[in-house]
C-alpha positions in Angstrom: 5.3 15.7 -17.8 1.8 15.7 -16.3 0.1 17.2 -19.3 -0.6 20.6 -17.6 0.0 23.8 -19.5 2.5 26.0 -17.7 1.2 29.4 -16.7 -2.4 28.3 -16.5 -4.2 27.9 -13.1 -6.5 25.0 -12.9 -8.8 24.0 -10.0 -7.4 21.0 -8.0 -4.5 20.1 -5.8 -1.5 22.4 -5.9 1.8 23.2 -4.2 3.4 26.5 -3.8 5.2 29.0 -1.6 3.6 31.7 0.5 4.4 35.0 -1.2 2.8 37.3 1.4 0.5 36.8 4.4 0.2 39.2 7.3 -3.2 39.3 9.0 -2.2 42.4 10.9 -1.5 44.4 7.7 -4.2 42.9 5.5 -7.7 42.2 6.8 -8.4 39.8 4.0 -5.4 37.5 3.5 -2.4 37.1 1.2 -1.0 35.3 -1.8 0.6 32.0 -2.6 2.7 31.4 -5.7 1.5 28.2 -7.4 4.6 26.3 -8.4 3.0 24.7 -11.5 1.8 27.9 -13.1 3.9 30.6 -11.5 0.7 32.6 -10.9 -0.2 34.1 -7.5 -3.3 32.7 -5.9 -5.3 34.6 -3.3 -5.7 33.0 0.1 -8.4 34.4 2.3 -7.7 34.4 6.1 -10.6 32.1 6.6 -8.7 29.4 4.7 -6.0 29.6 7.3 -8.2 29.3 10.3 -9.3 31.9 12.9 -7.6 30.0 15.7 -4.2 30.2 14.2 -3.9 33.4 12.1 -0.1 33.5 12.3 0.2 30.0 10.9 1.4 31.2 7.4 4.8 32.8 6.9 6.3 34.3 3.7 8.6 31.7 2.1 6.7 28.7 3.6 6.0 25.8 1.3 2.4 24.7 1.4 -0.1 22.3 -0.4 -3.5 23.6 -1.1 -6.6 23.2 -3.3 -7.3 25.8 -5.9 -11.0 26.6 -6.2 -13.0 29.0 -8.3 -13.8 32.1 -6.2 -17.2 32.9 -7.8 -15.9 36.2 -9.3 -14.1 34.7 -12.3 -10.9 34.0 -10.5 -9.3 31.5 -8.2 -8.4 31.2 -4.5 -6.5 28.8 -2.3 -8.4 26.6 0.2 -7.6 23.7 2.5 -4.1 24.8 3.2 -1.6 22.4 4.8 2.2 22.4 5.3 4.1 20.8 2.3 5.7 17.4 3.0 
């Protein structure tokens, strides 16, 4: 065990699965389910990249960094395909 509490989101490196992301339906972004906590983490479309807005698909496994969003919550940043 890595000493992390299940169900608690903490800033840092994470892995998860894209729950929803459709830039045509949502002007802001979507959600990734963090595999460590089971919580959904918001991903803003700017974290995906304007040049490739269709890069995320529901069910896709990704690695990302969890950062504080400045509003008392968290968001995903620096997304990359899981290895």
